[in-house]
C-alpha positions in Angstrom: 145.1 -145.9 -133.4 142.0 -148.1 -133.9 138.9 -146.5 -135.3 136.6 -144.9 -132.7 133.2 -146.4 -132.4 130.2 -145.4 -130.3 130.8 -147.0 -127.0 132.0 -145.5 -123.7 135.1 -147.7 -123.3 136.5 -146.5 -126.6 135.7 -142.8 -125.8 137.1 -143.1 -122.3 140.4 -144.4 -123.5 141.0 -141.2 -125.5 141.4 -139.0 -122.5 144.9 -140.4 -121.8 145.8 -140.4 -125.4 144.8 -136.8 -125.9 146.9 -135.8 -122.9 149.9 -137.8 -124.2 149.7 -135.8 -127.4 150.0 -132.4 -125.6 153.8 -132.0 -126.1 153.3 -132.3 -129.9 150.9 -129.5 -130.3 151.9 -126.7 -132.6 150.3 -124.1 -134.8 148.6 -126.1 -137.5 149.1 -129.4 -135.7 146.4 -130.8 -133.4 145.6 -134.3 -132.0 143.2 -136.3 -134.2 141.1 -138.7 -132.1 139.1 -139.9 -135.1 135.7 -139.1 -136.6 132.7 -138.3 -134.3 130.4 -141.3 -134.0 127.3 -139.4 -133.4 124.0 -139.3 -135.4 122.7 -141.9 -137.9 125.6 -144.3 -138.2 124.0 -147.2 -140.2 121.4 -147.2 -142.8 121.0 -150.8 -143.7 124.4 -152.3 -143.0 127.0 -153.5 -143.8 127.4 -154.1 -140.0 124.2 -154.4 -138.0 120.8 -153.0 -138.4 119.9 -149.3 -139.1 120.7 -147.3 -136.0 121.8 -144.0 -134.4 124.8 -143.7 -132.1 124.8 -145.9 -129.0 126.4 -143.2 -127.0 124.0 -141.7 -124.4 123.1 -138.0 -124.5 125.6 -137.3 -121.7 128.4 -139.3 -123.5 127.8 -137.4 -126.7 128.1 -134.1 -125.0 131.3 -135.4 -123.3 132.8 -136.3 -126.6 132.0 -132.9 -128.1 133.4 -131.2 -124.9 136.6 -133.3 -125.1 137.1 -132.6 -128.8 136.6 -128.8 -128.2 138.9 -128.4 -125.2 141.6 -130.4 -127.0 141.2 -128.5 -130.3 140.6 -131.8 -132.1 139.3 -131.7 -135.7 135.5 -131.9 -136.0 134.8 -134.6 -138.5 131.2 -135.8 -138.2 130.7 -139.5 -138.7 126.9 -139.7 -138.9 124.6 -139.0 -141.8 124.3 -135.2 -141.8 121.0 -135.4 -143.7 119.4 -137.4 -140.8 120.5 -135.4 -137.8 117.8 -134.8 -135.2 117.5 -131.7 -133.1 119.7 -133.2 -130.4 122.6 -133.8 -132.9 122.2 -130.4 -134.4 122.4 -128.8 -131.0 125.8 -130.5 -130.5 127.0 -129.2 -133.9 125.7 -125.6 -133.9 126.7 -124.2 -130.5 128.9 -121.3 -131.5 130.4 -120.7 -128.0 131.5 -124.4 -127.8 132.9 -124.4 -131.3 134.9 -121.2 -130.5 136.8 -123.2 -127.9 137.7 -125.8 -130.5 138.7 -123.2 -133.1 140.3 -120.4 -131.1 141.5 -121.5 -127.7 145.2 -121.7 -126.8 147.5 -123.5 -124.4 145.1 -126.4 -124.1 146.2 -128.7 -121.3 145.0 -131.3 -118.7 145.1 -130.3 -115.1 143.8 -133.4 -113.4 143.2 -137.0 -114.6 141.2 -139.9 -113.2 137.5 -140.1 -112.5 137.2 -136.4 -112.2 139.3 -135.1 -115.2 139.8 -131.4 -115.7 141.1 -129.6 -118.8 141.7 -125.9 -119.3 142.7 -123.5 -122.1 143.2 -119.8 -122.6 140.7 -117.7 -124.3 142.1 -115.9 -127.4 142.2 -112.5 -125.8 142.4 -111.2 -122.2 142.7 -113.3 -119.1 139.6 -115.5 -119.5 140.0 -119.2 -119.2 138.0 -122.2 -120.6 137.5 -125.1 -118.2 136.1 -128.5 -119.0 135.0 -130.8 -116.2 134.5 -134.5 -116.9 132.9 -137.2 -114.7 134.2 -140.5 -116.0 132.8 -142.5 -113.2 129.7 -144.7 -113.0 127.5 -142.4 -110.8 126.7 -138.8 -110.3 129.7 -136.9 -108.7 131.1 -133.5 -108.0 134.1 -132.5 -110.2 136.1 -129.5 -109.0 139.1 -127.3 -109.8 140.8 -124.8 -107.5 140.7 -121.3 -109.2 144.2 -120.7 -108.0 145.3 -123.4 -110.5 144.0 -121.1 -113.2 145.7 -118.0 -111.7 142.4 -116.7 -110.3 141.0 -116.1 -106.9 137.4 -115.5 -108.0 135.6 -115.5 -111.4 132.3 -115.1 -113.1 131.3 -118.4 -114.8 129.3 -118.9 -118.0 128.0 -122.4 -119.0 129.0 -122.6 -122.6 126.5 -125.4 -123.5 123.5 -123.6 -122.1 124.7 -120.0 -122.3 123.6 -119.5 -118.7 125.5 -117.3 -116.3 126.4 -119.2 -113.1 127.4 -116.1 -111.2 130.6 -115.5 -109.3 132.6 -118.3 -107.6 135.5 -117.9 -105.2 138.2 -120.5 -104.3 136.9 -123.5 -106.2 134.7 -124.2 -109.2 132.7 -127.4 -108.4 129.8 -128.9 -110.4 127.7 -132.0 -110.0 127.8 -134.0 -113.1 126.0 -137.2 -114.2 127.9 -140.4 -114.9 130.0 -140.0 -118.1 128.8 -136.3 -118.1 130.7 -133.1 -118.6 130.6 -129.3 -118.4 132.3 -126.6 -120.4 132.7 -123.1 -118.9 134.2 -119.7 -119.6 135.7 -118.0 -116.5 136.2 -114.3 -116.4 138.6 -113.3 -113.6 137.4 -111.1 -110.8 140.6 -111.3 -108.9 144.1 -112.9 -109.5 146.3 -114.8 -107.2 149.1 -112.8 -105.6 152.5 -112.6 -107.3 155.1 -114.5 -105.3 157.8 -112.5 -103.5 160.8 -113.3 -101.2 158.3 -113.1 -98.4 156.0 -115.8 -99.8 155.8 -119.0 -97.8 156.0 -122.3 -99.6 154.6 -125.5 -98.1 157.3 -128.2 -98.7 154.8 -131.1 -98.7 152.6 -129.7 -101.4 154.5 -126.9 -103.1 151.5 -124.6 -102.6 152.1 -121.0 -101.5 150.6 -118.9 -98.7 150.4 -115.2 -99.3 148.4 -112.1 -98.2 145.7 -111.4 -100.8 146.5 -108.5 -103.1 149.5 -107.6 -100.9 147.2 -106.0 -98.4 148.7 -104.4 -95.2 145.4 -103.9 -93.5 144.4 -105.6 -90.3 142.3 -108.7 -91.0 143.6 -109.1 -94.5 143.0 -112.5 -96.1 145.7 -115.1 -96.2 145.3 -117.3 -99.2 146.8 -120.6 -100.4 147.3 -121.2 -104.1 149.0 -123.5 -106.5 152.5 -122.6 -107.8 151.6 -122.3 -111.5 153.9 -119.5 -112.6 
């Protein structure tokens, strides 16, 4: 693979490569998409004038989110002694770094303009979710909670530390162009376990079931992805 430099095209190309490396993950073996081209990248040459990274603030956060959700090695390419507050904030977020260091079963759910990755937290049933807007304008990026084995969840924004409350059905966020979000979801309800009475839609493979096996009048019928 060619060296990664600080431009969006090079960063965007890594989404598909990181997904392609998924089958080769193992304990002690993780994908290496190259050093992180953030911070002071040139002092006085040899190529170009002194400069900081050409990636925008949103693109820099996207890079760090992608590295974290894919458990990629964190090798900083800039001059550490000249980091500004913005670069230090990307390096020192303990909740984000925990995803890179301790998550499990890291995998892509959706590709394309609205790319979604998920991973399991190291204990319990919590999930990490990374949403990416790879398009040229602000857009909503969404993931059905059923695809995570959840019906509702409380959501924490790992970059800001803010609680986003409880969501049901779908997690959806408005993200800027080339922007991203990284979240921890704590389940408030799980999708039903399939039985021989479960209906399967042939066209989509999704399932219809009565929520929590309720027998009460007015019980909710839910549709969810068959994710095992």
